[in-house]
FIKOLZA-1660 file (N, C-alpha, C; in steps of 0.1 Angstrom, whole numbers, plus 5000, padded with zeros to 4 digits):
% residues 138
   i   px   py   pz ch aa at
   1 0560 0077 3081  A  M  N
   1 0555 0089 3075  A  M CA
   1 0548 0086 3062  A  M  C
   2 0537 0091 3061  A  N  N
   2 0529 0089 3049  A  N CA
   2 0529 0102 3042  A  N  C
   3 0536 0103 3031  A  T  N
   3 0537 0115 3023  A  T CA
   3 0530 0112 3009  A  T  C
   4 0522 0120 3005  A  S  N
   4 0516 0118 2992  A  S CA
   4 0520 0130 2983  A  S  C
   5 0523 0127 2971  A  K  N
   5 0527 0137 2961  A  K CA
   5 0515 0142 2954  A  K  C
   6 0515 0155 2954  A  V  N
   6 0504 0162 2947  A  V CA
   6 0509 0166 2933  A  V  C
   7 0502 0161 2923  A  M  N
   7 0506 0164 2909  A  M CA
   7 0502 0179 2906  A  M  C
   8 0512 0186 2901  A  Q  N
   8 0509 0200 2897  A  Q CA
   8 0503 0200 2883  A  Q  C
   9 0493 0208 2882  A  K  N
   9 0486 0209 2869  A  K CA
   9 0486 0224 2865  A  K  C
  10 0492 0227 2853  A  G  N
  10 0492 0241 2849  A  G CA
  10 0504 0248 2853  A  G  C
  11 0504 0262 2851  A  L  N
  11 0516 0270 2854  A  L CA
  11 0514 0278 2866  A  L  C
  12 0525 0281 2873  A  T  N
  12 0524 0290 2885  A  T CA
  12 0524 0304 2880  A  T  C
  13 0520 0313 2888  A  L  N
  13 0520 0327 2885  A  L CA
  13 0533 0332 2881  A  L  C
  14 0544 0328 2888  A  I  N
  14 0557 0333 2885  A  I CA
  14 0562 0328 2871  A  I  C
  15 0559 0316 2867  A  E  N
  15 0562 0310 2854  A  E CA
  15 0555 0318 2843  A  E  C
  16 0542 0321 2846  A  L  N
  16 0534 0329 2836  A  L CA
  16 0540 0343 2835  A  L  C
  17 0544 0350 2846  A  M  N
  17 0550 0363 2845  A  M CA
  17 0563 0363 2837  A  M  C
  18 0571 0352 2839  A  I  N
  18 0584 0351 2832  A  I CA
  18 0581 0350 2817  A  I  C
  19 0571 0342 2813  A  V  N
  19 0568 0341 2799  A  V CA
  19 0563 0354 2793  A  V  C
  20 0555 0362 2800  A  V  N
  20 0550 0375 2796  A  V CA
  20 0561 0384 2794  A  V  C
  21 0571 0384 2804  A  A  N
  21 0582 0393 2803  A  A CA
  21 0591 0390 2791  A  A  C
  22 0593 0378 2788  A  I  N
  22 0601 0374 2776  A  I CA
  22 0594 0378 2763  A  I  C
  23 0581 0377 2763  A  I  N
  23 0574 0381 2751  A  I CA
  23 0575 0396 2749  A  I  C
  24 0574 0403 2760  A  G  N
  24 0575 0418 2760  A  G CA
  24 0589 0423 2755  A  G  C
  25 0599 0416 2760  A  I  N
  25 0613 0420 2755  A  I CA
  25 0614 0417 2740  A  I  C
  26 0610 0406 2736  A  L  N
  26 0611 0402 2722  A  L CA
  26 0603 0412 2713  A  L  C
  27 0591 0416 2718  A  A  N
  27 0583 0426 2710  A  A CA
  27 0590 0439 2709  A  A  C
  28 0596 0443 2720  A  A  N
  28 0603 0456 2720  A  A CA
  28 0615 0457 2710  A  A  C
  29 0620 0445 2707  A  I  N
  29 0631 0444 2697  A  I CA
  29 0626 0443 2683  A  I  C
  30 0616 0435 2681  A  V  N
  30 0611 0431 2668  A  V CA
  30 0602 0442 2662  A  V  C
  31 0594 0449 2669  A  V  N
  31 0585 0459 2663  A  V CA
  31 0592 0470 2657  A  V  C
  32 0602 0477 2663  A  P  N
  32 0609 0488 2656  A  P CA
  32 0617 0483 2644  A  P  C
  33 0622 0471 2644  A  S  N
  33 0629 0465 2633  A  S CA
  33 0620 0463 2621  A  S  C
  34 0608 0458 2624  A  Y  N
  34 0598 0456 2614  A  Y CA
  34 0594 0469 2608  A  Y  C
  35 0592 0479 2616  A  R  N
  35 0587 0492 2611  A  R CA
  35 0598 0498 2602  A  R  C
  36 0611 0497 2605  A  E  N
  36 0621 0502 2596  A  E CA
  36 0622 0494 2583  A  E  C
  37 0619 0481 2584  A  Y  N
  37 0619 0472 2572  A  Y CA
  37 0608 0477 2563  A  Y  C
  38 0596 0480 2568  A  V  N
  38 0585 0484 2560  A  V CA
  38 0588 0498 2553  A  V  C
  39 0594 0507 2561  A  Q  N
  39 0598 0520 2555  A  Q CA
  39 0608 0518 2544  A  Q  C
  40 0618 0510 2545  A  R  N
  40 0628 0508 2535  A  R CA
  40 0621 0502 2523  A  R  C
  41 0612 0492 2524  A  A  N
  41 0605 0486 2513  A  A CA
  41 0597 0497 2506  A  A  C
  42 0590 0506 2513  A  R  N
  42 0582 0516 2506  A  R CA
  42 0592 0526 2499  A  R  C
  43 0603 0529 2505  A  A  N
  43 0613 0538 2498  A  A CA
  43 0618 0531 2486  A  A  C
  44 0621 0519 2486  A  A  N
  44 0626 0511 2474  A  A CA
  44 0615 0512 2463  A  A  C
  45 0603 0511 2467  A  D  N
  45 0592 0511 2457  A  D CA
  45 0592 0525 2451  A  D  C
  46 0594 0536 2458  A  A  N
  46 0594 0549 2453  A  A CA
  46 0606 0551 2444  A  A  C
  47 0617 0547 2447  A  T  N
  47 0629 0548 2438  A  T CA
  47 0627 0540 2426  A  T  C
  48 0621 0529 2427  A  G  N
  48 0618 0521 2415  A  G CA
  48 0608 0528 2405  A  G  C
  49 0598 0534 2411  A  T  N
  49 0589 0542 2403  A  T CA
  49 0596 0554 2396  A  T  C
  50 0605 0561 2403  A  L  N
  50 0612 0572 2397  A  L CA
  50 0621 0566 2386  A  L  C
  51 0627 0555 2388  A  A  N
  51 0636 0549 2377  A  A CA
  51 0627 0546 2365  A  A  C
  52 0615 0541 2367  A  D  N
  52 0606 0538 2356  A  D CA
  52 0602 0551 2349  A  D  C
  53 0599 0561 2357  A  M  N
  53 0595 0574 2351  A  M CA
  53 0606 0580 2343  A  M  C
  54 0619 0578 2347  A  R  N
  54 0630 0583 2340  A  R CA
  54 0632 0576 2327  A  R  C
  55 0630 0563 2327  A  I  N
  55 0632 0555 2315  A  I CA
  55 0621 0559 2305  A  I  C
  56 0609 0562 2309  A  R  N
  56 0599 0566 2300  A  R CA
  56 0602 0580 2294  A  R  C
  57 0608 0589 2302  A  M  N
  57 0611 0602 2297  A  M CA
  57 0623 0601 2287  A  M  C
  58 0632 0592 2290  A  E  N
  58 0644 0591 2280  A  E CA
  58 0639 0584 2267  A  E  C
  59 0630 0575 2268  A  Q  N
  59 0624 0569 2256  A  Q CA
  59 0617 0580 2248  A  Q  C
  60 0609 0588 2255  A  Y  N
  60 0602 0599 2248  A  Y CA
  60 0612 0609 2241  A  Y  C
  61 0623 0612 2248  A  F  N
  61 0634 0621 2242  A  F CA
  61 0640 0614 2230  A  F  C
  62 0642 0601 2230  A  Q  N
  62 0648 0594 2218  A  Q CA
  62 0639 0596 2206  A  Q  C
  63 0626 0595 2208  A  D  N
  63 0616 0596 2197  A  D CA
  63 0614 0611 2193  A  D  C
  64 0614 0620 2202  A  N  N
  64 0610 0634 2199  A  N CA
  64 0621 0644 2200  A  N  C
  65 0633 0641 2205  A  R  N
  65 0644 0650 2207  A  R CA
  65 0640 0662 2216  A  R  C
  66 0631 0660 2225  A  T  N
  66 0627 0670 2235  A  T CA
  66 0620 0663 2246  A  T  C
  67 0621 0669 2258  A  Y  N
  67 0614 0663 2270  A  Y CA
  67 0600 0669 2271  A  Y  C
  68 0598 0681 2264  A  A  N
  68 0585 0687 2265  A  A CA
  68 0574 0678 2260  A  A  C
  69 0563 0677 2268  A  G  N
  69 0552 0669 2265  A  G CA
  69 0554 0654 2268  A  G  C
  70 0565 0651 2275  A  G  N
  70 0568 0637 2278  A  G CA
  70 0559 0632 2289  A  G  C
  71 0560 0619 2291  A  P  N
  71 0551 0612 2301  A  P CA
  71 0557 0614 2315  A  P  C
  72 0553 0625 2321  A  C  N
  72 0559 0629 2333  A  C CA
  72 0551 0624 2345  A  C  C
  73 0539 0618 2343  A  A  N
  73 0531 0614 2355  A  A CA
  73 0536 0600 2360  A  A  C
  74 0533 0597 2372  A  A  N
  74 0537 0584 2378  A  A CA
  74 0529 0573 2371  A  A  C
  75 0535 0562 2368  A  P  N
  75 0528 0551 2361  A  P CA
  75 0517 0545 2369  A  P  C
  76 0508 0538 2363  A  A  N
  76 0497 0531 2370  A  A CA
  76 0504 0521 2380  A  A  C
  77 0498 0520 2391  A  G  N
  77 0504 0510 2401  A  G CA
  77 0514 0516 2410  A  G  C
  78 0517 0529 2408  A  A  N
  78 0527 0535 2417  A  A CA
  78 0521 0537 2431  A  A  C
  79 0530 0537 2441  A  D  N
  79 0526 0539 2455  A  D CA
  79 0522 0554 2458  A  D  C
  80 0510 0558 2454  A  I  N
  80 0506 0572 2456  A  I CA
  80 0500 0574 2470  A  I  C
  81 0499 0564 2478  A  V  N
  81 0494 0565 2492  A  V CA
  81 0506 0570 2500  A  V  C
  82 0518 0565 2498  A  H  N
  82 0529 0569 2507  A  H CA
  82 0538 0579 2501  A  H  C
  83 0537 0582 2487  A  F  N
  83 0546 0591 2481  A  F CA
  83 0537 0599 2470  A  F  C
  84 0542 0612 2469  A  T  N
  84 0536 0620 2458  A  T CA
  84 0547 0622 2448  A  T  C
  85 0544 0619 2435  A  F  N
  85 0553 0620 2424  A  F CA
  85 0551 0633 2416  A  F  C
  86 0561 0640 2413  A  S  N
  86 0560 0652 2405  A  S CA
  86 0571 0653 2395  A  S  C
  87 0569 0662 2386  A  C  N
  87 0579 0665 2375  A  C CA
  87 0581 0680 2373  A  C  C
  88 0593 0684 2372  A  T  N
  88 0595 0699 2370  A  T CA
  88 0606 0700 2359  A  T  C
  89 0606 0712 2353  A  G  N
  89 0616 0715 2343  A  G CA
  89 0613 0711 2329  A  G  C
  90 0602 0704 2326  A  V  N
  90 0599 0699 2313  A  V CA
  90 0595 0709 2303  A  V  C
  91 0589 0721 2306  A  P  N
  91 0585 0730 2295  A  P CA
  91 0596 0735 2286  A  P  C
  92 0609 0736 2292  A  D  N
  92 0619 0741 2283  A  D CA
  92 0624 0730 2273  A  D  C
  93 0621 0717 2276  A  G  N
  93 0624 0707 2267  A  G CA
  93 0638 0701 2268  A  G  C
  94 0647 0707 2276  A  T  N
  94 0661 0702 2277  A  T CA
  94 0664 0695 2290  A  T  C
  95 0656 0698 2300  A  T  N
  95 0659 0693 2314  A  T CA
  95 0646 0688 2320  A  T  C
  96 0647 0680 2330  A  Y  N
  96 0636 0676 2339  A  Y CA
  96 0641 0672 2352  A  Y  C
  97 0632 0672 2362  A  M  N
  97 0636 0667 2375  A  M CA
  97 0623 0659 2380  A  M  C
  98 0625 0647 2383  A  L  N
  98 0615 0638 2388  A  L CA
  98 0616 0637 2403  A  L  C
  99 0605 0639 2410  A  N  N
  99 0606 0639 2425  A  N CA
  99 0596 0629 2431  A  N  C
 100 0599 0624 2442  A  A  N
 100 0590 0616 2450  A  A CA
 100 0591 0621 2464  A  A  C
 101 0580 0626 2469  A  Q  N
 101 0580 0632 2483  A  Q CA
 101 0571 0623 2492  A  Q  C
 102 0577 0618 2503  A  G  N
 102 0570 0609 2512  A  G CA
 102 0559 0616 2519  A  G  C
 103 0548 0609 2522  A  Q  N
 103 0536 0614 2529  A  Q CA
 103 0537 0610 2543  A  Q  C
 104 0530 0617 2551  A  A  N
 104 0529 0614 2566  A  A CA
 104 0524 0600 2569  A  A  C
 105 0515 0595 2560  A  A  N
 105 0510 0582 2562  A  A CA
 105 0521 0571 2562  A  A  C
 106 0521 0563 2572  A  G  N
 106 0531 0553 2573  A  G CA
 106 0545 0558 2577  A  G  C
 107 0545 0570 2582  A  N  N
 107 0558 0577 2587  A  N CA
 107 0568 0578 2576  A  N  C
 108 0563 0582 2564  A  M  N
 108 0572 0584 2553  A  M CA
 108 0575 0599 2550  A  M  C
 109 0571 0608 2558  A  G  N
 109 0573 0622 2556  A  G CA
 109 0587 0627 2555  A  G  C
 110 0596 0620 2561  A  A  N
 110 0610 0624 2560  A  A CA
 110 0618 0619 2548  A  A  C
 111 0611 0611 2540  A  Y  N
 111 0617 0605 2528  A  Y CA
 111 0614 0614 2516  A  Y  C
 112 0624 0617 2508  A  S  N
 112 0622 0623 2495  A  S CA
 112 0633 0620 2486  A  S  C
 113 0630 0618 2473  A  Y  N
 113 0640 0613 2463  A  Y CA
 113 0638 0622 2450  A  Y  C
 114 0649 0623 2443  A  S  N
 114 0648 0630 2430  A  S CA
 114 0658 0625 2420  A  S  C
 115 0656 0626 2407  A  V  N
 115 0665 0623 2397  A  V CA
 115 0663 0632 2385  A  V  C
 116 0674 0636 2378  A  D  N
 116 0672 0645 2367  A  D CA
 116 0676 0638 2354  A  D  C
 117 0677 0646 2343  A  Q  N
 117 0680 0641 2330  A  Q CA
 117 0694 0635 2329  A  Q  C
 118 0703 0639 2338  A  N  N
 118 0716 0633 2338  A  N CA
 118 0718 0621 2347  A  N  C
 119 0707 0616 2352  A  N  N
 119 0707 0605 2362  A  N CA
 119 0714 0609 2375  A  N  C
 120 0714 0622 2378  A  A  N
 120 0719 0626 2391  A  A CA
 120 0708 0623 2402  A  A  C
 121 0711 0614 2411  A  K  N
 121 0701 0610 2421  A  K CA
 121 0704 0617 2434  A  K  C
 122 0694 0620 2441  A  S  N
 122 0695 0626 2455  A  S CA
 122 0684 0622 2464  A  S  C
 123 0686 0622 2477  A  S  N
 123 0676 0619 2486  A  S CA
 123 0677 0628 2498  A  S  C
 124 0667 0628 2506  A  A  N
 124 0667 0637 2518  A  A CA
 124 0678 0633 2527  A  A  C
 125 0683 0621 2527  A  F  N
 125 0694 0617 2536  A  F CA
 125 0708 0618 2530  A  F  C
 126 0709 0618 2517  A  N  N
 126 0722 0619 2510  A  N CA
 126 0720 0625 2496  A  N  C
 127 0728 0636 2494  A  A  N
 127 0726 0643 2482  A  A CA
 127 0732 0636 2470  A  A  C
 128 0739 0625 2472  A  G  N
 128 0746 0619 2461  A  G CA
 128 0740 0606 2456  A  G  C
 129 0730 0601 2463  A  C  N
 129 0724 0588 2460  A  C CA
 129 0710 0587 2465  A  C  C
 130 0704 0576 2462  A  W  N
 130 0691 0573 2468  A  W CA
 130 0693 0564 2480  A  W  C
 131 0694 0570 2491  A  S  N
 131 0696 0563 2504  A  S CA
 131 0682 0559 2509  A  S  C
 132 0681 0546 2512  A  L  N
 132 0669 0540 2517  A  L CA
 132 0668 0540 2532  A  L  C
 133 0680 0543 2538  A  K  N
 133 0680 0543 2553  A  K CA
 133 0682 0558 2558  A  K  C
 134 0676 0561 2569  A  P  N
 134 0678 0575 2574  A  P CA
 134 0692 0578 2579  A  P  C
 135 0701 0568 2580  A  D  N
 135 0715 0571 2584  A  D CA
 135 0723 0576 2572  A  D  C
 136 0717 0576 2560  A  G  N
 136 0724 0582 2548  A  G CA
 136 0733 0573 2540  A  G  C
 137 0734 0560 2544  A  S  N
 137 0742 0551 2537  A  S CA
 137 0736 0547 2523  A  S  C
 138 0744 0546 2513  A  C  N
 138 0739 0543 2500  A  C CA
 138 0739 0528 2497  A  C  C
% end
């Protein structure tokens, strides 16, 4: 018997389908995790901006003994694309509330954070702290 071996070159269709299936499974796991990571990073940026705003308000109070007329606007470089920053309660001069409300861009609409003159922090997910995760953990 004369048998000759034929050298296989390339991939078979089944091998290619297995590789595509594995890539699809990995993508189904990785993409939601990455999306959550990006949202937490944006939320951390918002809470950092609120902390900076609070420090500037307290420095103003130390110099003027009132919050009225204080630097209540978000500082330059704040993430105003994903969050809207606001300040309330300043006209009476004794209290203030700094707020960061998430925008629909980047799926941040469910996120909101606030801090007052007593450093009482709250978020949409937990009234006692700045929770960066939708599960409410601090």
